[in-house]
MIKE-161763 format. One record per residue (C-alpha): x negated, y negated, z; residue number from 1; residue in one letter. Coordinates in nm, 3 decimals, padded with zeros to 5 digits. Layout:
N
<u = X	v = Y	w = Z	resi = NUM	resn = A>
...
This chain:
258
<u = 00.004	v = -00.002	w = 00.002	resi = 1	resn = M>
<u = -00.285	v = -00.246	w = 00.078	resi = 2	resn = I>
<u = -00.647	v = -00.234	w = -00.051	resi = 3	resn = E>
<u = -00.911	v = -00.483	w = 00.044	resi = 4	resn = V>
<u = -01.261	v = -00.456	w = -00.107	resi = 5	resn = L>
<u = -01.566	v = -00.666	w = -00.040	resi = 6	resn = G>
<u = -01.378	v = -00.940	w = 00.143	resi = 7	resn = L>
<u = -01.576	v = -01.241	w = 00.239	resi = 8	resn = H>
<u = -01.448	v = -01.567	w = 00.399	resi = 9	resn = V>
<u = -01.655	v = -01.866	w = 00.464	resi = 10	resn = T>
<u = -01.539	v = -02.197	w = 00.614	resi = 11	resn = F>
<u = -01.738	v = -02.512	w = 00.551	resi = 12	resn = G>
<u = -02.037	v = -02.581	w = 00.326	resi = 13	resn = H>
<u = -02.413	v = -02.593	w = 00.339	resi = 14	resn = G>
<u = -02.573	v = -02.595	w = 00.688	resi = 15	resn = A>
<u = -02.234	v = -02.611	w = 00.851	resi = 16	resn = K>
<u = -02.089	v = -02.306	w = 00.670	resi = 17	resn = A>
<u = -01.942	v = -02.039	w = 00.894	resi = 18	resn = N>
<u = -01.938	v = -01.697	w = 00.730	resi = 19	resn = H>
<u = -01.641	v = -01.551	w = 00.921	resi = 20	resn = V>
<u = -01.569	v = -01.231	w = 00.739	resi = 21	resn = V>
<u = -01.854	v = -01.036	w = 00.590	resi = 22	resn = R>
<u = -01.779	v = -00.770	w = 00.331	resi = 23	resn = G>
<u = -01.471	v = -00.603	w = 00.481	resi = 24	resn = V>
<u = -01.327	v = -00.289	w = 00.304	resi = 25	resn = D>
<u = -01.001	v = -00.139	w = 00.413	resi = 26	resn = M>
<u = -00.716	v = 00.067	w = 00.277	resi = 27	resn = T>
<u = -00.370	v = 00.102	w = 00.435	resi = 28	resn = V>
<u = -00.133	v = 00.387	w = 00.318	resi = 29	resn = A>
<u = 00.235	v = 00.343	w = 00.269	resi = 30	resn = E>
<u = 00.407	v = 00.383	w = 00.606	resi = 31	resn = G>
<u = 00.087	v = 00.358	w = 00.807	resi = 32	resn = E>
<u = 00.009	v = 00.118	w = 01.090	resi = 33	resn = C>
<u = -00.345	v = -00.007	w = 01.057	resi = 34	resn = F>
<u = -00.486	v = -00.190	w = 01.364	resi = 35	resn = G>
<u = -00.753	v = -00.458	w = 01.375	resi = 36	resn = L>
<u = -00.917	v = -00.511	w = 01.716	resi = 37	resn = V>
<u = -01.204	v = -00.716	w = 01.845	resi = 38	resn = G>
<u = -01.290	v = -01.005	w = 02.063	resi = 39	resn = E>
<u = -01.165	v = -01.363	w = 01.985	resi = 40	resn = S>
<u = -01.354	v = -01.516	w = 01.689	resi = 41	resn = G>
<u = -01.464	v = -01.196	w = 01.539	resi = 42	resn = C>
<u = -01.268	v = -01.262	w = 01.217	resi = 43	resn = G>
<u = -00.969	v = -01.023	w = 01.243	resi = 44	resn = K>
<u = -00.699	v = -01.293	w = 01.215	resi = 45	resn = S>
<u = -00.882	v = -01.437	w = 00.915	resi = 46	resn = T>
<u = -00.861	v = -01.103	w = 00.746	resi = 47	resn = V>
<u = -00.481	v = -01.096	w = 00.811	resi = 48	resn = L>
<u = -00.459	v = -01.451	w = 00.679	resi = 49	resn = G>
<u = -00.630	v = -01.366	w = 00.358	resi = 50	resn = A>
<u = -00.390	v = -01.077	w = 00.301	resi = 51	resn = I>
<u = -00.096	v = -01.294	w = 00.384	resi = 52	resn = A>
<u = -00.204	v = -01.577	w = 00.162	resi = 53	resn = G>
<u = -00.257	v = -01.826	w = 00.446	resi = 54	resn = R>
<u = -00.636	v = -01.829	w = 00.393	resi = 55	resn = V>
<u = -00.671	v = -01.964	w = 00.048	resi = 56	resn = K>
<u = -01.041	v = -01.940	w = -00.022	resi = 57	resn = H>
<u = -01.201	v = -01.594	w = -00.012	resi = 58	resn = W>
<u = -01.417	v = -01.373	w = -00.230	resi = 59	resn = Q>
<u = -01.355	v = -01.002	w = -00.303	resi = 60	resn = G>
<u = -01.028	v = -00.827	w = -00.405	resi = 61	resn = S>
<u = -00.697	v = -00.773	w = -00.227	resi = 62	resn = I>
<u = -00.402	v = -00.572	w = -00.370	resi = 63	resn = S>
<u = -00.056	v = -00.489	w = -00.223	resi = 64	resn = A>
<u = 00.155	v = -00.210	w = -00.370	resi = 65	resn = A>
<u = -00.075	v = -00.202	w = -00.664	resi = 66	resn = G>
<u = -00.051	v = -00.572	w = -00.740	resi = 67	resn = Q>
<u = -00.366	v = -00.779	w = -00.727	resi = 68	resn = P>
<u = -00.331	v = -01.084	w = -00.509	resi = 69	resn = L>
<u = -00.489	v = -01.407	w = -00.603	resi = 70	resn = R>
<u = -00.648	v = -01.631	w = -00.338	resi = 71	resn = P>
<u = -00.461	v = -01.950	w = -00.417	resi = 72	resn = E>
<u = -00.131	v = -01.864	w = -00.582	resi = 73	resn = R>
<u = 00.127	v = -01.588	w = -00.546	resi = 74	resn = R>
<u = 00.464	v = -01.514	w = -00.702	resi = 75	resn = S>
<u = 00.786	v = -01.509	w = -00.485	resi = 76	resn = L>
<u = 00.797	v = -01.125	w = -00.535	resi = 77	resn = S>
<u = 00.451	v = -01.090	w = -00.392	resi = 78	resn = Q>
<u = 00.536	v = -01.328	w = -00.104	resi = 79	resn = L>
<u = 00.854	v = -01.112	w = -00.043	resi = 80	resn = R>
<u = 00.658	v = -00.790	w = -00.043	resi = 81	resn = L>
<u = 00.491	v = -00.870	w = 00.287	resi = 82	resn = Q>
<u = 00.603	v = -01.087	w = 00.579	resi = 83	resn = Q>
<u = 00.420	v = -01.212	w = 00.875	resi = 84	resn = M>
<u = 00.506	v = -01.218	w = 01.261	resi = 85	resn = V>
<u = 00.313	v = -01.461	w = 01.447	resi = 86	resn = F>
<u = 00.169	v = -01.476	w = 01.798	resi = 87	resn = Q>
<u = 00.389	v = -01.746	w = 01.958	resi = 88	resn = D>
<u = 00.753	v = -01.694	w = 01.888	resi = 89	resn = P>
<u = 00.847	v = -02.035	w = 02.025	resi = 90	resn = F>
<u = 00.590	v = -02.218	w = 01.810	resi = 91	resn = G>
<u = 00.694	v = -02.023	w = 01.500	resi = 92	resn = S>
<u = 01.069	v = -02.117	w = 01.526	resi = 93	resn = L>
<u = 01.193	v = -02.470	w = 01.465	resi = 94	resn = H>
<u = 01.322	v = -02.612	w = 01.801	resi = 95	resn = P>
<u = 01.602	v = -02.800	w = 01.638	resi = 96	resn = R>
<u = 01.729	v = -02.519	w = 01.409	resi = 97	resn = H>
<u = 01.976	v = -02.258	w = 01.527	resi = 98	resn = T>
<u = 01.875	v = -01.896	w = 01.498	resi = 99	resn = I>
<u = 02.120	v = -01.860	w = 01.205	resi = 100	resn = G>
<u = 01.951	v = -02.137	w = 01.020	resi = 101	resn = R>
<u = 01.611	v = -01.989	w = 01.093	resi = 102	resn = A>
<u = 01.716	v = -01.660	w = 00.947	resi = 103	resn = L>
<u = 01.893	v = -01.810	w = 00.637	resi = 104	resn = S>
<u = 01.585	v = -02.020	w = 00.539	resi = 105	resn = E>
<u = 01.391	v = -01.733	w = 00.380	resi = 106	resn = P>
<u = 01.698	v = -01.627	w = 00.185	resi = 107	resn = L>
<u = 01.747	v = -01.977	w = 00.049	resi = 108	resn = D>
<u = 01.387	v = -01.997	w = -00.051	resi = 109	resn = I>
<u = 01.401	v = -01.673	w = -00.242	resi = 110	resn = H>
<u = 01.749	v = -01.737	w = -00.386	resi = 111	resn = G>
<u = 01.902	v = -01.437	w = -00.219	resi = 112	resn = I>
<u = 02.278	v = -01.444	w = -00.153	resi = 113	resn = G>
<u = 02.511	v = -01.254	w = 00.081	resi = 114	resn = D>
<u = 02.369	v = -01.468	w = 00.371	resi = 115	resn = T>
<u = 02.611	v = -01.391	w = 00.639	resi = 116	resn = E>
<u = 02.589	v = -01.012	w = 00.610	resi = 117	resn = A>
<u = 02.213	v = -01.020	w = 00.596	resi = 118	resn = R>
<u = 02.181	v = -01.238	w = 00.907	resi = 119	resn = I>
<u = 02.406	v = -00.995	w = 01.101	resi = 120	resn = E>
<u = 02.211	v = -00.689	w = 00.975	resi = 121	resn = K>
<u = 01.879	v = -00.848	w = 01.073	resi = 122	resn = A>
<u = 02.012	v = -00.929	w = 01.426	resi = 123	resn = L>
<u = 02.143	v = -00.576	w = 01.459	resi = 124	resn = D>
<u = 01.805	v = -00.433	w = 01.357	resi = 125	resn = Q>
<u = 01.621	v = -00.605	w = 01.639	resi = 126	resn = V>
<u = 01.887	v = -00.538	w = 01.905	resi = 127	resn = G>
<u = 02.024	v = -00.899	w = 01.940	resi = 128	resn = L>
<u = 02.394	v = -00.983	w = 01.964	resi = 129	resn = P>
<u = 02.531	v = -01.146	w = 01.646	resi = 130	resn = R>
<u = 02.653	v = -01.446	w = 01.852	resi = 131	resn = R>
<u = 02.282	v = -01.544	w = 01.897	resi = 132	resn = F>
<u = 02.284	v = -01.694	w = 01.555	resi = 133	resn = R>
<u = 02.447	v = -02.004	w = 01.707	resi = 134	resn = F>
<u = 02.182	v = -02.053	w = 01.977	resi = 135	resn = R>
<u = 01.864	v = -02.249	w = 01.966	resi = 136	resn = Y>
<u = 01.515	v = -02.108	w = 02.044	resi = 137	resn = P>
<u = 01.508	v = -02.279	w = 02.387	resi = 138	resn = H>
<u = 01.818	v = -02.095	w = 02.491	resi = 139	resn = Q>
<u = 01.641	v = -01.751	w = 02.443	resi = 140	resn = L>
<u = 01.376	v = -01.578	w = 02.647	resi = 141	resn = S>
<u = 01.031	v = -01.509	w = 02.498	resi = 142	resn = G>
<u = 01.111	v = -01.148	w = 02.410	resi = 143	resn = G>
<u = 01.438	v = -01.263	w = 02.242	resi = 144	resn = Q>
<u = 01.257	v = -01.523	w = 02.043	resi = 145	resn = R>
<u = 01.002	v = -01.271	w = 01.922	resi = 146	resn = Q>
<u = 01.293	v = -01.037	w = 01.816	resi = 147	resn = R>
<u = 01.425	v = -01.333	w = 01.620	resi = 148	resn = V>
<u = 01.083	v = -01.383	w = 01.455	resi = 149	resn = A>
<u = 01.085	v = -01.014	w = 01.363	resi = 150	resn = I>
<u = 01.433	v = -01.038	w = 01.224	resi = 151	resn = A>
<u = 01.322	v = -01.338	w = 01.014	resi = 152	resn = R>
<u = 01.044	v = -01.130	w = 00.870	resi = 153	resn = A>
<u = 01.274	v = -00.829	w = 00.803	resi = 154	resn = L>
<u = 01.557	v = -01.024	w = 00.635	resi = 155	resn = I>
<u = 01.376	v = -01.024	w = 00.296	resi = 156	resn = L>
<u = 01.340	v = -00.642	w = 00.316	resi = 157	resn = E>
<u = 00.962	v = -00.649	w = 00.282	resi = 158	resn = P>
<u = 00.753	v = -00.321	w = 00.258	resi = 159	resn = K>
<u = 00.474	v = -00.460	w = 00.476	resi = 160	resn = V>
<u = 00.471	v = -00.652	w = 00.805	resi = 161	resn = L>
<u = 00.156	v = -00.838	w = 00.903	resi = 162	resn = L>
<u = 00.158	v = -00.864	w = 01.283	resi = 163	resn = L>
<u = -00.072	v = -01.131	w = 01.439	resi = 164	resn = D>
<u = -00.105	v = -01.066	w = 01.814	resi = 165	resn = E>
<u = 00.281	v = -01.015	w = 01.825	resi = 166	resn = P>
<u = 00.294	v = -00.940	w = 02.195	resi = 167	resn = T>
<u = 00.004	v = -01.140	w = 02.350	resi = 168	resn = S>
<u = 00.236	v = -01.444	w = 02.446	resi = 169	resn = A>
<u = 00.486	v = -01.215	w = 02.627	resi = 170	resn = L>
<u = 00.508	v = -01.081	w = 02.978	resi = 171	resn = D>
<u = 00.369	v = -00.724	w = 03.013	resi = 172	resn = V>
<u = 00.722	v = -00.567	w = 03.058	resi = 173	resn = S>
<u = 00.850	v = -00.745	w = 02.747	resi = 174	resn = I>
<u = 00.537	v = -00.636	w = 02.558	resi = 175	resn = Q>
<u = 00.638	v = -00.274	w = 02.587	resi = 176	resn = A>
<u = 00.996	v = -00.354	w = 02.455	resi = 177	resn = E>
<u = 00.855	v = -00.535	w = 02.148	resi = 178	resn = I>
<u = 00.606	v = -00.257	w = 02.076	resi = 179	resn = L>
<u = 00.878	v = 00.007	w = 02.100	resi = 180	resn = N>
<u = 01.097	v = -00.191	w = 01.872	resi = 181	resn = L>
<u = 00.829	v = -00.232	w = 01.613	resi = 182	resn = L>
<u = 00.757	v = 00.150	w = 01.640	resi = 183	resn = K>
<u = 01.127	v = 00.241	w = 01.584	resi = 184	resn = D>
<u = 01.158	v = -00.010	w = 01.291	resi = 185	resn = L>
<u = 00.859	v = 00.149	w = 01.116	resi = 186	resn = R>
<u = 01.000	v = 00.492	w = 01.163	resi = 187	resn = E>
<u = 01.348	v = 00.403	w = 01.038	resi = 188	resn = K>
<u = 01.251	v = 00.188	w = 00.744	resi = 189	resn = S>
<u = 00.919	v = 00.332	w = 00.640	resi = 190	resn = G>
<u = 00.745	v = -00.002	w = 00.683	resi = 191	resn = L>
<u = 00.361	v = -00.047	w = 00.655	resi = 192	resn = T>
<u = 00.205	v = -00.255	w = 00.931	resi = 193	resn = Y>
<u = -00.132	v = -00.430	w = 00.973	resi = 194	resn = V>
<u = -00.159	v = -00.516	w = 01.340	resi = 195	resn = L>
<u = -00.414	v = -00.763	w = 01.475	resi = 196	resn = V>
<u = -00.482	v = -00.777	w = 01.854	resi = 197	resn = S>
<u = -00.766	v = -00.828	w = 02.097	resi = 198	resn = H>
<u = -00.590	v = -00.568	w = 02.329	resi = 199	resn = D>
<u = -00.708	v = -00.218	w = 02.264	resi = 200	resn = M>
<u = -00.410	v = -00.074	w = 02.457	resi = 201	resn = A>
<u = -00.155	v = -00.247	w = 02.227	resi = 202	resn = V>
<u = -00.339	v = -00.134	w = 01.909	resi = 203	resn = V>
<u = -00.367	v = 00.221	w = 02.017	resi = 204	resn = T>
<u = -00.006	v = 00.243	w = 02.118	resi = 205	resn = H>
<u = 00.108	v = 00.147	w = 01.771	resi = 206	resn = L>
<u = -00.158	v = 00.227	w = 01.517	resi = 207	resn = S>
<u = -00.249	v = 00.545	w = 01.316	resi = 208	resn = D>
<u = -00.604	v = 00.410	w = 01.257	resi = 209	resn = R>
<u = -00.800	v = 00.129	w = 01.424	resi = 210	resn = I>
<u = -01.070	v = -00.087	w = 01.277	resi = 211	resn = A>
<u = -01.302	v = -00.231	w = 01.537	resi = 212	resn = V>
<u = -01.444	v = -00.568	w = 01.421	resi = 213	resn = M>
<u = -01.754	v = -00.759	w = 01.552	resi = 214	resn = Q>
<u = -01.911	v = -01.073	w = 01.400	resi = 215	resn = T>
<u = -01.711	v = -01.044	w = 01.083	resi = 216	resn = G>
<u = -01.768	v = -00.677	w = 01.004	resi = 217	resn = K>
<u = -01.603	v = -00.343	w = 01.076	resi = 218	resn = F>
<u = -01.836	v = -00.144	w = 01.304	resi = 219	resn = V>
<u = -01.604	v = 00.156	w = 01.315	resi = 220	resn = E>
<u = -01.266	v = 00.279	w = 01.193	resi = 221	resn = I>
<u = -01.123	v = 00.539	w = 01.432	resi = 222	resn = A>
<u = -00.802	v = 00.743	w = 01.439	resi = 223	resn = S>
<u = -00.553	v = 00.692	w = 01.728	resi = 224	resn = R>
<u = -00.640	v = 01.040	w = 01.865	resi = 225	resn = Q>
<u = -01.013	v = 00.954	w = 01.849	resi = 226	resn = A>
<u = -00.946	v = 00.644	w = 02.054	resi = 227	resn = M>
<u = -00.736	v = 00.829	w = 02.313	resi = 228	resn = I>
<u = -00.986	v = 01.112	w = 02.352	resi = 229	resn = H>
<u = -01.302	v = 00.880	w = 02.343	resi = 230	resn = D>
<u = -01.436	v = 01.055	w = 02.031	resi = 231	resn = D>
<u = -01.603	v = 00.737	w = 01.926	resi = 232	resn = L>
<u = -01.943	v = 00.654	w = 01.759	resi = 233	resn = R>
<u = -02.015	v = 00.286	w = 01.806	resi = 234	resn = H>
<u = -02.112	v = 00.145	w = 02.148	resi = 235	resn = P>
<u = -01.912	v = -00.163	w = 02.097	resi = 236	resn = Y>
<u = -01.593	v = 00.053	w = 02.028	resi = 237	resn = T>
<u = -01.663	v = 00.233	w = 02.352	resi = 238	resn = K>
<u = -01.711	v = -00.088	w = 02.542	resi = 239	resn = M>
<u = -01.370	v = -00.226	w = 02.418	resi = 240	resn = L>
<u = -01.198	v = 00.092	w = 02.494	resi = 241	resn = R>
<u = -01.341	v = 00.127	w = 02.852	resi = 242	resn = D>
<u = -01.285	v = -00.238	w = 02.916	resi = 243	resn = G>
<u = -00.916	v = -00.233	w = 02.819	resi = 244	resn = S>
<u = -00.733	v = -00.252	w = 03.154	resi = 245	resn = L>
<u = -00.392	v = -00.167	w = 03.015	resi = 246	resn = G>
<u = -00.521	v = 00.130	w = 02.830	resi = 247	resn = Y>
<u = -00.429	v = 00.403	w = 03.087	resi = 248	resn = R>
<u = -00.080	v = 00.251	w = 03.130	resi = 249	resn = A>
<u = -00.022	v = 00.263	w = 02.760	resi = 250	resn = T>
<u = -00.154	v = 00.613	w = 02.738	resi = 251	resn = L>
<u = 00.109	v = 00.698	w = 03.008	resi = 252	resn = G>
<u = 00.385	v = 00.544	w = 02.795	resi = 253	resn = L>
<u = 00.271	v = 00.754	w = 02.497	resi = 254	resn = Q>
<u = 00.301	v = 01.077	w = 02.705	resi = 255	resn = K>
<u = 00.645	v = 00.990	w = 02.839	resi = 256	resn = E>
<u = 00.764	v = 00.909	w = 02.487	resi = 257	resn = A>
<u = 00.644	v = 01.253	w = 02.383	resi = 258	resn = G>
């Protein structure tokens, strides 16, 4: 579903140039959740931004569903193919727009009709009452706002969701709810995920494979099982795994869920 080859991203010029992403290669199969984990500033969100089209200047090649993606311009069909869920649900929703208006905006942009039915379906998918369409973001909890953000991404029926720290702004108890929602949505709809997080526990809970990033490069790509059983090669990966305080709790959730 997604193929990235030789991705380089540099911000600035000359002596002030910052080479943020250094030759990243990755492939994500249809229906897979591919995780990117690493410390702040390692380049993981920049990789996601290049795939999404938010980062406009990059070198290499990126394709989605077999379609080559250009750095600076994409068609509406390419934009519809993949949608993004951001870190801060309050910041990503317009404070003076109702939830219904926030959900209808992508439909208007892409010229898609049947607005009322699609809004109701999107709210149903994320477990929110249909009456919430008349509320404003400040009238919702953080977890409810993130559900709205996910509904807004789903309303165009994309094949890929790009998840940029989707739970880091939420309380720990709400994080588990959102992660389980994302897991259920992927299983029901056959969605493909690329998940960025600094939290190894979050990535391991949701991802099939995990790329560990350091100073702009992938140092290791490990399976979920390898991460759980500490079957890892790179010392930096081992350090992140051992240092993730929430890891054991997440592992417990996995066992309880079967």
